[in-house]
C-alpha positions, 0 to 999 in steps of 0.5 A, spaced: 542 357 399 539 357 392 541 364 388 535 368 387 535 374 383 528 377 385 531 381 391 524 385 391 521 379 395 527 377 399 527 378 407 532 377 412 532 369 414 530 371 422 524 375 419 522 370 415 522 365 421 518 370 425 513 371 420 512 364 419 510 363 426 516 359 428 519 363 433 520 371 435 526 374 431 531 374 437 529 366 438 530 365 430 537 369 431 539 364 436 536 358 432 540 360 426 547 361 430 545 354 433 545 351 426 538 349 426 536 352 420 537 350 413 535 353 407 534 349 400 538 343 404 544 348 406 545 350 414 545 357 414 548 360 420 549 368 417 544 372 420 544 377 414 542 371 409 536 373 405 530 368 403 524 369 399 518 365 402 515 364 395 521 360 393 526 358 398 525 352 402 526 353 410 527 347 414 527 348 422 530 341 425 529 338 419 522 340 418 519 344 412 516 350 415 516 354 408 510 354 404 505 355 409 500 361 408 504 368 410 502 369 417 498 376 418 497 380 424 492 386 424 489 391 428 482 393 427 478 399 430 471 395 431 465 399 430 459 398 434 454 394 431 459 389 427 459 381 429 466 378 431 465 372 427 467 369 420 460 369 418 453 370 422 446 366 420 442 372 421 446 376 416 449 381 420 455 385 418 461 381 421 468 384 422 471 380 416 467 384 412 471 390 414 478 387 412 478 388 404 485 387 401 487 382 406 489 376 402 489 371 408 483 368 412 484 371 419 480 370 425 479 375 431 483 374 437 477 373 443 471 377 442 468 384 443 460 385 444 456 387 438 455 394 441 462 394 443 467 398 439 475 398 439 481 395 439 481 388 436 486 383 434 486 378 428 491 373 425 491 366 422 497 365 427 493 360 432 499 359 436 499 366 438 492 367 439 491 361 444 497 364 448 494 371 448 487 368 450 490 363 456 488 366 463 496 365 465 498 370 461 494 376 464 494 380 457 491 387 459 485 390 456 483 397 457 476 400 456 473 406 456 466 406 460 461 411 460 456 411 465 450 416 466 452 417 473 459 417 477 459 410 482 460 412 489 467 411 492 465 404 495 463 401 488 469 403 485 473 400 491 469 393 489 471 394 482 478 395 484 478 389 489 474 384 485 467 383 483 463 376 485 459 374 478 455 368 477 462 365 474 466 367 479 470 373 483 473 377 478 481 379 479 482 386 481 481 391 476 485 398 475 480 403 475 481 411 473 475 416 473 476 421 467 473 428 467 465 427 465 463 429 458 456 431 456 454 429 463 456 422 463 461 419 468 467 416 464 472 410 467 478 407 464 478 400 466 484 395 465 483 388 466 487 381 464 481 376 464 476 375 458 470 373 462 464 373 457 461 381 457 465 382 463 465 389 463 458 390 462 457 385 468 461 388 473 458 394 472 451 391 473 453 388 479 455 395 482 448 397 480 451 401 474 448 401 467 453 402 461 451 407 456 458 406 451 463 401 452 470 402 447 476 397 448 482 402 448 488 397 448 489 390 447 496 387 449 499 394 448 496 395 442 492 402 442 487 405 436 492 411 435 491 413 427 485 409 426 478 411 425 472 406 426 472 401 421 479 402 419 485 397 420 492 396 419 498 391 419 502 390 425 509 393 425 515 388 426 516 390 433 509 390 435 509 383 433 515 381 437 512 384 443 506 379 442 511 373 441 513 375 449 506 372 451 507 365 447 507 359 451 514 355 451 
């Protein structure tokens, strides 16, 4: 490995491999142990080795992998009234406009409706995004739904058993009735599908109108510490958990 005196930009090799989107950190450690990783032409087997992604060349099975744009993983508290898109032909505000200071171009993982607020993941890791959206992964999404009246028990059971929509039967949802607030019924609903406007359509199918809809969590990521319009980078352990959804 080339000697690099700029220690400030150095990080452990397994972490660098994870940030490049090649593998989870644990998988990267095994790849290092198996002798599959070269740095600047030399096989590296020591887990404590450090690299600088801006200078060192990292090869995996002989393929150069460094030099790619650093992968970014961002959680945004999307406010209502913003578009989940990179741009909008009508000139409406997009979630990208909220990400001041992010050096790399990132993309929303899935969408939230214009009128829906809540947890939105953005990344430039296409492999991870594809896996999180793949139906087979059954990534959970939890919503807070406010209605003008409480649905009867039989309507709640329909949600729990599955609702027939125009594009098919929904999978059973987890439904929890929360204490009413300001005269409005509040439901906490968890689903693992990604049908277009699914929660709103499920409510329409049982004769209920959604007054307010917020996604509380996506893939285990919640809104703790964030206010509408605020965002943060994911912590290393959060990224590692997301990688458990990556297709092998």
